[in-house]
Residue frames as qw, qx, qy, qz and C-alpha x, y, z in Angstrom:
[[0.328, 0.296, -0.730, -0.522, -51.22, -23.94, 14.83],
 [0.808, -0.030, 0.189, -0.558, -54.25, -26.14, 14.54],
 [0.418, -0.209, 0.879, 0.095, -54.23, -29.87, 14.33],
 [0.483, 0.501, 0.717, 0.045, -57.02, -29.83, 11.68],
 [0.196, 0.357, 0.452, 0.794, -57.97, -28.05, 8.40],
 [0.149, -0.842, -0.518, 0.012, -59.90, -24.81, 8.91],
 [0.357, 0.224, 0.615, -0.667, -61.29, -22.58, 10.06],
 [0.226, 0.378, 0.849, 0.294, -64.34, -23.98, 8.29],
 [0.178, -0.215, -0.213, -0.937, -66.78, -21.65, 6.46],
 [0.506, -0.056, 0.348, -0.787, -70.38, -21.24, 7.58],
 [0.855, 0.143, -0.236, -0.439, -71.37, -24.32, 5.66],
 [0.824, -0.386, 0.415, -0.024, -68.73, -26.45, 7.33],
 [0.852, 0.483, 0.013, 0.201, -66.43, -26.64, 4.30],
 [0.701, -0.321, 0.158, 0.617, -62.62, -26.67, 4.26],
 [0.088, 0.840, -0.103, -0.526, -61.23, -23.37, 2.92],
 [0.833, 0.550, 0.055, 0.024, -60.36, -23.59, -0.79],
 [0.191, 0.819, -0.528, 0.116, -56.74, -22.53, -0.31],
 [0.463, -0.415, 0.761, -0.188, -56.24, -25.43, 1.94],
 [0.852, 0.300, 0.395, -0.167, -58.18, -27.79, -0.38],
 [0.556, 0.800, -0.221, -0.051, -55.98, -26.57, -3.27],
 [0.002, -0.687, 0.713, -0.139, -52.61, -27.34, -1.47],
 [0.605, -0.228, 0.737, -0.199, -53.65, -30.69, -0.01],
 [0.834, 0.440, 0.302, -0.141, -55.25, -31.96, -3.22],
 [0.509, 0.793, -0.334, -0.030, -52.24, -30.81, -5.28],
 [0.196, -0.571, 0.784, -0.145, -49.81, -32.72, -3.04],
 [0.696, 0.035, 0.688, -0.201, -51.92, -35.88, -3.07],
 [0.748, 0.643, 0.074, -0.147, -52.42, -35.68, -6.87],
 [0.220, 0.793, -0.567, -0.020, -48.69, -35.25, -7.24],
 [0.296, -0.415, 0.851, -0.128, -47.81, -38.29, -5.10],
 [0.714, 0.228, 0.630, -0.202, -50.65, -40.62, -6.36],
 [0.649, 0.729, -0.081, -0.203, -50.00, -39.53, -9.97],
 [0.086, 0.690, -0.718, -0.029, -46.31, -40.45, -9.59],
 [0.512, -0.144, 0.831, -0.163, -47.26, -43.79, -8.29],
 [0.743, 0.511, 0.314, -0.297, -49.70, -44.27, -11.23],
 [0.489, 0.788, -0.342, -0.151, -46.97, -43.35, -13.74],
 [0.072, -0.558, 0.826, -0.049, -44.38, -45.60, -12.24],
 [0.638, 0.063, 0.732, -0.231, -46.75, -48.56, -12.02],
 [0.711, 0.648, 0.063, -0.264, -47.68, -48.03, -15.71],
 [0.332, 0.737, -0.588, -0.049, -43.94, -48.23, -16.64],
 [0.289, -0.395, 0.854, -0.176, -43.30, -51.21, -14.34],
 [0.809, 0.179, 0.368, -0.421, -46.29, -53.33, -15.56],
 [0.744, 0.558, -0.304, -0.206, -44.77, -54.47, -18.96],
 [0.323, 0.587, -0.715, 0.198, -41.60, -55.78, -17.45],
 [0.588, -0.339, 0.574, -0.458, -43.24, -58.00, -14.68],
 [0.399, 0.174, -0.876, -0.205, -42.65, -61.81, -15.13],
 [0.018, 0.123, 0.873, -0.472, -44.45, -62.65, -11.96],
 [0.171, -0.436, -0.660, -0.587, -48.12, -63.06, -13.00],
 [0.404, -0.639, -0.610, 0.238, -49.46, -62.63, -9.46],
 [0.286, -0.527, -0.111, 0.792, -47.56, -59.34, -8.83],
 [0.088, 0.111, 0.503, 0.853, -48.40, -58.16, -12.38],
 [0.248, -0.595, -0.707, -0.291, -52.05, -58.55, -11.62],
 [0.403, -0.695, -0.408, 0.433, -51.65, -56.65, -8.32],
 [0.279, -0.268, 0.163, 0.908, -49.63, -53.86, -9.98],
 [0.013, -0.330, -0.621, -0.710, -52.46, -53.44, -12.48],
 [0.346, -0.711, -0.611, -0.029, -55.01, -53.18, -9.84],
 [0.423, -0.604, -0.221, 0.638, -53.00, -50.62, -8.00],
 [0.214, 0.005, 0.360, 0.908, -52.47, -48.57, -11.13],
 [0.188, -0.552, -0.579, -0.570, -56.19, -48.20, -11.59],
 [0.468, -0.692, -0.482, 0.264, -56.69, -47.42, -7.94],
 [0.415, -0.365, 0.009, 0.833, -54.07, -44.59, -8.16],
 [0.052, 0.202, 0.464, 0.861, -55.61, -43.09, -11.26],
 [0.317, -0.665, -0.641, -0.217, -59.04, -43.20, -9.62],
 [0.443, -0.611, -0.305, 0.581, -57.59, -41.25, -6.58],
 [0.265, -0.122, 0.247, 0.924, -56.14, -38.67, -8.91],
 [0.117, -0.412, -0.616, -0.661, -59.46, -38.34, -10.88],
 [0.395, -0.667, -0.618, 0.132, -61.48, -38.14, -7.62],
 [0.382, -0.529, -0.166, 0.740, -59.36, -35.19, -6.28],
 [0.139, 0.057, 0.396, 0.906, -59.46, -33.35, -9.54],
 [0.257, -0.519, -0.598, -0.555, -63.33, -33.39, -9.51],
 [0.517, -0.628, -0.568, 0.124, -63.93, -32.99, -5.73],
 [0.477, -0.332, -0.192, 0.791, -61.59, -30.06, -4.91],
 [0.143, 0.953, 0.264, -0.046, -62.70, -26.43, -4.80],
 [0.689, 0.096, 0.114, 0.709, -59.67, -25.11, -6.72],
 [0.053, 0.982, 0.097, -0.151, -58.34, -21.62, -6.57],
 [0.589, 0.674, -0.272, 0.354, -55.17, -20.00, -8.17],
 [0.693, -0.680, 0.153, 0.182, -52.08, -20.63, -6.04],
 [0.468, 0.825, -0.309, 0.075, -48.99, -19.08, -7.60],
 [0.272, -0.651, 0.702, -0.098, -46.60, -20.99, -5.26],
 [0.918, 0.059, 0.355, -0.166, -47.83, -24.41, -6.43],
 [0.766, 0.601, -0.223, 0.053, -45.53, -24.58, -9.55],
 [0.118, 0.676, -0.648, 0.331, -42.43, -24.26, -7.31],
 [0.663, -0.282, 0.571, -0.392, -43.85, -26.76, -4.80],
 [0.931, 0.275, 0.141, -0.194, -44.77, -29.24, -7.54],
 [0.526, 0.699, -0.474, 0.100, -41.25, -29.14, -8.84],
 [0.189, -0.494, 0.756, -0.386, -39.86, -30.23, -5.46],
 [0.762, -0.044, 0.516, -0.388, -42.49, -32.93, -5.06],
 [0.878, 0.443, -0.090, -0.159, -42.04, -34.39, -8.62],
 [0.378, 0.646, -0.639, 0.179, -38.32, -34.54, -8.07],
 [0.427, -0.377, 0.696, -0.437, -38.83, -36.36, -4.81],
 [0.861, 0.117, 0.355, -0.345, -40.98, -39.04, -6.43],
 [0.489, 0.636, -0.551, -0.230, -38.42, -39.83, -9.12],
 [0.978, -0.096, -0.185, 0.006, -37.53, -43.66, -9.19],
 [0.153, -0.750, 0.619, -0.177, -34.72, -44.61, -6.91],
 [0.900, 0.047, -0.427, -0.077, -33.89, -48.34, -7.77],
 [0.743, -0.626, 0.238, 0.015, -32.46, -50.12, -4.74],
 [0.234, 0.804, -0.541, -0.077, -28.68, -50.15, -5.32],
 [0.323, -0.414, 0.843, -0.115, -27.98, -53.41, -3.63],
 [0.757, 0.306, 0.517, -0.256, -30.41, -55.27, -5.93],
 [0.283, -0.260, 0.658, 0.647, -28.62, -56.51, -9.11],
 [0.198, 0.511, 0.774, 0.317, -31.92, -57.14, -11.06],
 [0.054, -0.010, -0.009, 0.998, -32.98, -53.63, -12.15],
 [0.448, -0.382, -0.545, -0.597, -36.66, -54.52, -12.74],
 [0.634, -0.447, -0.606, 0.175, -36.75, -55.87, -9.28],
 [0.377, -0.210, -0.270, 0.861, -34.91, -52.98, -7.85],
 [0.175, -0.208, -0.171, -0.947, -37.44, -50.50, -9.49],
 [0.567, -0.437, -0.588, -0.377, -40.41, -52.59, -8.32],
 [0.553, -0.379, -0.548, 0.500, -39.04, -52.54, -4.70],
 [0.144, -0.079, -0.107, 0.981, -38.75, -48.70, -4.87],
 [0.368, -0.321, -0.421, -0.764, -42.31, -48.36, -6.27],
 [0.643, -0.479, -0.595, -0.053, -43.61, -50.51, -3.36],
 [0.457, -0.284, -0.419, 0.731, -41.58, -48.55, -0.87],
 [0.074, -0.087, -0.081, -0.990, -42.90, -45.22, -2.21],
 [0.516, -0.390, -0.516, -0.562, -46.46, -46.63, -2.22],
 [0.608, -0.394, -0.631, 0.276, -46.02, -47.90, 1.30],
 [0.287, -0.159, -0.288, 0.900, -44.95, -44.44, 2.36],
 [0.222, -0.183, -0.273, -0.918, -47.57, -42.55, 0.53],
 [0.633, -0.364, -0.551, -0.404, -50.36, -44.85, 1.82],
 [0.674, -0.388, -0.539, 0.323, -48.92, -45.26, 5.34],
 [0.348, -0.193, -0.277, 0.875, -47.44, -41.84, 6.24],
 [0.171, -0.121, -0.135, -0.969, -50.27, -39.66, 4.81],
 [0.043, -0.453, -0.869, 0.195, -53.60, -39.75, 6.62],
 [0.020, -0.269, -0.216, -0.938, -55.72, -37.00, 5.01],
 [0.480, -0.612, -0.511, -0.366, -58.95, -37.83, 6.80],
 [0.579, -0.430, -0.439, 0.537, -57.16, -37.25, 10.13],
 [0.218, 0.053, 0.025, 0.974, -56.99, -33.53, 9.06],
 [0.266, -0.495, -0.472, -0.680, -60.74, -33.14, 9.15],
 [0.201, -0.162, 0.530, -0.808, -62.36, -31.48, 12.24],
 [0.118, 0.257, 0.938, -0.199, -65.34, -33.24, 13.70],
 [0.310, 0.647, 0.426, -0.551, -67.83, -30.49, 12.72],
 [0.009, -0.281, 0.604, 0.746, -66.82, -30.62, 8.93],
 [0.707, 0.298, 0.067, -0.638, -69.64, -31.00, 6.46],
 [0.571, -0.206, 0.791, 0.083, -69.64, -34.65, 5.85],
 [0.668, 0.553, 0.499, -0.007, -71.36, -34.47, 2.47],
 [0.142, 0.882, -0.247, -0.375, -68.87, -32.12, 1.02],
 [0.892, 0.427, -0.146, -0.004, -67.21, -33.59, -2.02],
 [0.289, 0.679, -0.582, 0.342, -63.65, -32.80, -0.71],
 [0.503, -0.411, 0.620, -0.439, -64.35, -34.44, 2.67],
 [0.944, 0.119, 0.231, -0.203, -65.79, -37.51, 1.03],
 [0.685, 0.630, -0.349, 0.108, -62.70, -37.64, -1.24],
 [0.008, -0.652, 0.653, -0.385, -60.22, -37.51, 1.69],
 [0.689, -0.248, 0.556, -0.393, -62.08, -40.20, 3.57],
 [0.922, 0.364, 0.016, -0.129, -62.28, -42.35, 0.45],
 [0.495, 0.672, -0.511, 0.206, -58.48, -41.94, -0.14],
 [0.298, -0.522, 0.683, -0.416, -57.68, -42.92, 3.43],
 [0.862, -0.008, 0.389, -0.325, -59.83, -45.96, 3.12],
 [0.811, 0.561, -0.164, -0.014, -58.26, -46.91, -0.23],
 [0.202, 0.725, -0.601, 0.268, -54.80, -46.44, 1.18],
 [0.560, -0.384, 0.651, -0.340, -55.46, -48.92, 4.06],
 [0.924, 0.177, 0.306, -0.143, -56.23, -51.53, 1.49],
 [0.665, 0.700, -0.244, 0.091, -53.46, -50.72, -0.97],
 [0.110, -0.754, 0.599, -0.244, -50.76, -50.82, 1.68],
 [0.838, -0.216, 0.473, -0.164, -51.55, -54.40, 2.52],
 [0.881, 0.463, 0.058, 0.085, -50.38, -55.55, -0.97],
 [0.309, 0.798, -0.416, 0.308, -47.15, -53.57, -0.66],
 [0.438, -0.606, 0.611, -0.260, -46.37, -55.13, 2.69],
 [0.944, 0.056, 0.319, -0.068, -46.94, -58.63, 1.23],
 [0.699, 0.663, -0.146, 0.224, -44.56, -57.82, -1.57],
 [0.083, 0.796, -0.482, 0.357, -41.87, -56.19, 0.57],
 [0.506, -0.467, 0.653, -0.315, -41.97, -59.19, 3.02],
 [0.919, 0.247, -0.097, -0.290, -42.22, -61.79, 0.47],
 [0.874, -0.269, 0.327, 0.239, -39.89, -64.81, 0.34],
 [0.696, 0.584, 0.119, 0.401, -38.40, -63.56, -2.91],
 [0.102, 0.848, -0.203, 0.478, -37.01, -60.54, -1.11],
 [0.783, -0.620, -0.017, 0.044, -35.75, -62.31, 1.99],
 [0.809, 0.023, 0.004, 0.587, -32.11, -62.41, 0.84],
 [0.267, 0.386, 0.049, 0.882, -32.18, -58.60, 0.51],
 [0.365, -0.743, -0.554, 0.090, -34.21, -57.83, 3.58],
 [0.408, -0.536, -0.146, 0.724, -31.74, -55.09, 4.84],
 [0.104, -0.048, 0.338, 0.934, -31.74, -52.93, 1.59],
 [0.196, -0.526, -0.690, -0.458, -35.49, -53.36, 1.23],
 [0.420, -0.703, -0.480, 0.315, -36.01, -52.13, 4.78],
 [0.327, -0.411, 0.045, 0.850, -33.70, -49.15, 4.22],
 [0.039, 0.239, 0.552, 0.798, -35.60, -48.27, 0.97],
 [0.297, -0.674, -0.650, -0.186, -38.87, -48.24, 2.85],
 [0.426, -0.678, -0.316, 0.510, -37.52, -46.16, 5.70],
 [0.286, -0.149, 0.239, 0.916, -35.93, -43.67, 3.33],
 [0.102, -0.418, -0.612, -0.663, -39.18, -43.24, 1.37],
 [0.383, -0.729, -0.563, 0.068, -41.20, -42.82, 4.62],
 [0.400, -0.526, -0.139, 0.738, -38.74, -40.18, 5.87],
 [0.148, 0.023, 0.391, 0.908, -38.91, -38.29, 2.53],
 [0.203, -0.544, -0.656, -0.483, -42.71, -38.49, 2.22],
 [0.438, -0.671, -0.525, 0.287, -43.24, -37.58, 5.86],
 [0.341, -0.384, -0.045, 0.857, -41.03, -34.53, 5.65],
 [0.009, 0.193, 0.500, 0.844, -42.71, -33.22, 2.49],
 [0.339, -0.603, -0.657, -0.300, -46.15, -33.75, 3.98],
 [0.433, -0.620, -0.390, 0.525, -45.28, -32.06, 7.25],
 [0.218, -0.214, 0.153, 0.940, -43.98, -29.00, 5.31],
 [0.132, -0.380, -0.601, -0.691, -47.15, -28.83, 3.24],
 [0.410, -0.702, -0.582, -0.007, -49.35, -28.96, 6.34],
 [0.416, -0.472, -0.219, 0.746, -47.15, -26.31, 8.12],
 [0.160, 0.051, 0.354, 0.920, -47.64, -24.13, 5.10],
 [0.335, -0.467, -0.530, -0.624, -51.37, -24.20, 5.51],
 [0.348, -0.494, 0.294, -0.741, -51.42, -23.71, 9.32],
 [0.926, -0.232, -0.164, -0.250, -51.74, -27.36, 10.30],
 [0.298, -0.693, 0.641, -0.141, -49.44, -28.87, 12.93],
 [0.345, 0.322, -0.878, -0.087, -47.69, -32.28, 12.76],
 [0.322, -0.057, 0.792, -0.516, -49.89, -33.58, 15.56],
 [0.713, 0.285, -0.034, -0.640, -52.66, -34.00, 12.98],
 [0.532, 0.372, -0.726, -0.229, -50.82, -36.93, 11.60],
 [0.204, 0.073, -0.924, 0.314, -51.19, -39.00, 14.76],
 [0.514, -0.017, 0.305, -0.802, -54.77, -38.10, 15.67]]
């Protein structure tokens, strides 16, 4: 099992079946974040965090749009079943130990975002001889760059003074989301012939 996507075609492009699976997973994850951010925005009383949520919402929708346009899609009849499992995994899980439901939901969104942006490194899947100007390659590198920026805001929120009294349940929520996202991502990669070592390259 390879650590990278491929084998590449004669033009150095990632095979369309692999593009389709990877893009579908990323669209599912980032799309779920965008939807949850959209629902969370109206209820936010903290002006600073509301501004940040709004910025993240737009970034997530941009990622989804970029992948839709950049991917060389092919029919994959197993995707509907996979999508059902992924979408079920992204469903909101308000932190039970937090009494304020809006805050509990926001913590879960931040935890899911932290996992999606931190546990998934799509550009690490690209071999060195990949065609750098291919739209799919550009998209994966752009997503990883954006993720490195988005995760900083989630870290600031999850470690903010407001959440100090509930540090333990917040940490547990982040760990659970990381475990969940990491497992699904690893299963996706295994299904297209890519080993887990690619995540740490």
